[in-house]
C-alpha positions, 0 to 999 in steps of 0.5 A: 728635177727632170726638167732642170736636168734636161735644161742642164744637159742641153748645150744651148743652155751653155752658149753651145758648149759641149756638156758632159754628164756625171751621175752618182746615187745622189746627184747629177753633175753637168760639165760645160765650159769652165763650170760644173753644175751640181743638181741634187736628185729628188731622192730619199734614203735613210741617210739622206733626204733631197725629196723636196725643192726646199730641202735641195736648196738648203743642202746646196747652201750648206754644201757651199759653206762647208766645202769652202773650208777646204776648197774655196777656189772650187765652190763659186756659188748658188744658182737656180733653174727657173721657169719663165712665164712663157714656159721656157727655162733659164738660169735664175741665179741665187735669187731665182730671178725671172721665174719660178725656181724648179731646182737649185744648183751648186756651181763650181769651177770645172777641173779635169776629171783626170785630176781626181785621185781615183782616176790617178789611182786607176792609171798608177799615178799615185805615189808615196810623195803625193800620199804624204802631201795628202796626209798633211792636207787632211791633218791640216783640215782636221786641225782647223775643223770645229770641235764638236764634243756634242757629237760622235762618240760611242752612241753615234758610232753605234747608230752608224753600225746598226744603220748599216746592218739594218740596210744590209739585212734588207737586201738578202738577195744581194748580201748573204745573210750569214755574212751580214750576221757575222758582221753584226756580231763582230761589230757589236762585240767591238763596239762593246769593247771600244765604247769607253775609248770612243767617249774619251776621244770625244771629250778630248777633242777628237770629234770635229766637223769633218769632211765625212766622205773622204775617199779618192773620188772626192780629192782632186790634184790642183796646182800639184796639191791635193784638194778635198771637196764634196764633203757631206752637207745633208746630215751633219751627224755623218760629218761630226765624227772622230777625225780617225773615222774621217780618214778611215774612209780614205784608208778603206778606199786605198785598200779596196783598190789594192793600194794598201802600201799607199794606205800604210804611207798615209797612216804613218805620215799622219801618225808622225804629224799628229802622234794620235796613237789612240786612233789605232784601237778603233781603226778596224771598226772605223774601216769596217763601218766605212766599207759597209757604207760603201756596200749599201751605196753601191747597192743603191747605185746599181738601180741607177745604172744605164744597163744590166751589165753596169748594174751587175758590176755595182752589185759585185762591188757591193758584195766585195765591200761587205767582205772588206767590212768583215775582214777589217774586224778579223785582222791578223794578230799584232807583232813586233819586228825590230830592224837594226843595222849601222847607218846606211844599211837600209833600215828605213827602206826595208821597214817601210817596204815590210810594213804594209804586209804586217798586221791589221789594215793598212799594215804596221806602224813604223817607229823610226829613232831618227824621226823621233829624236827630231821630234823630241828636240822640236825640229823638222825631220830634215833639220840637222841636230847638234852633236849634243843631241847624240849623247848616250843619255839622249839616245837612251831617252830616244830608245825608251820613247820608241819602246813606249810608243811601240807598247801603245801600238801593240796594245791597240792591236796593230803591228810595229816595225822598229827602225833604229841602229840597235847597236847595243845588246841591251837595246836589242834585248829591250825590244825582245822583252817588250814583245814578250811583255805584250805577248806578241811574236818578235822578229829581230832583223840585223842588216849587214852592208859593206862600209863603202855601200853604206857611205854611198847611200848616206852621201846620196840622201836628201831631206832625210831624218838621219844626221849620219855622215860618212864619218859617222859610218866609219866610226860605226865600223869598229863598234863592238856589237856584242852577241848578235842573236837576230837574223843577219841579212845581207843588205848590200844587195838590191833592196828588192832582194833584201826585202824578199829574203826578209819576208821569207823569214817573217812568214 
């Protein structure tokens, strides 16, 4: 492997092109011209075995097959580094022509490293729209992935957790034993509770051949669209998993980077599309397992760092991941916040802004009546519905469905923010009653805003799920709201001021 690495690092091997080298714990990537050459390290870990040339070749072939599902334009083919009879080295193609194969390579189209989502995150380049596009891309990938009910489930998850704990225990000088044992206990208790649910999800088709390593560094922005690449090929057991466990890696990564609000956007967009509320109960376990995996990988990576300072940074990162793994299994209790107000009062903006700070990672599930109404009628969120979609019987159905989803989310241990007008006293009472039934804290927030402000906001909307018009706002101005026991908040001011005022009430 070292001879192949030296050959790939030499500009002469690439017609004189400058070579950039990127190192991971499992591979070395050499960037030259418009190509990227991935050379797998001759390493063996409990979760990965590249110890022989034959194993590395097989892994390269499998990597190409699997990653062409999501990034066909990136993955060009298999190549080799061969040693000729005179001792010189050369590229030998997929057939190792002209010599003896020293090692094997995955050849990819090179892309700008600044287009990686982890780089975008570092410079503040991720936004809500991009994250929603990413959620759509991940959802589409999962929907097309092969169903694998023979994998995943409770047994597989237990193996992951126990493997993580064993490796963390093996490094007591880095990972405090008392915290590792606390993680082990929390994980065992959670697995015992979730075992039947994990098996139900496996049988119901939620276990598929997924990506397996879905964090920001393995997603690139190409042509303005997020593209998933570098999925796991070395052990299908790590990729034949519950789809929620797959996306949990991304949510965990966003949380680790201090980007929980974007994680909340991702989760809510995914739920809007899939309605997979059953994923919420195991999500803390999935997040914890993902963080523990990163902890042990960061510890391994420390041994490959070029200097002591870099090694110490990797070690600190490893310990931080351990802390995150434990925190995921000790979440705040669920709670229910209902936001009401006439059209244009700012309910949706406030709901989305509040959600990341509420409940378990990555924050509350936002349930919006406007979006649910569109879903019940089978149309896109931006498609306008006819007037008969707003009759009292239809509205009653929408509120009933909204509460039923909230009941499911609360039972899974996650916070909920209800976003609906809540103009009728019985609608407000039903929200409070649901919280009492679930045994969780309830907060009702009513937003007041002047009519002209509400109309201006409605007129400015683009591509929104709400069908409200200026005429609707004028009709609502004379509504008899009945007794309002919810906390009334001035929402005619700046959205940031409204958010701050509401947050003070919710502490």
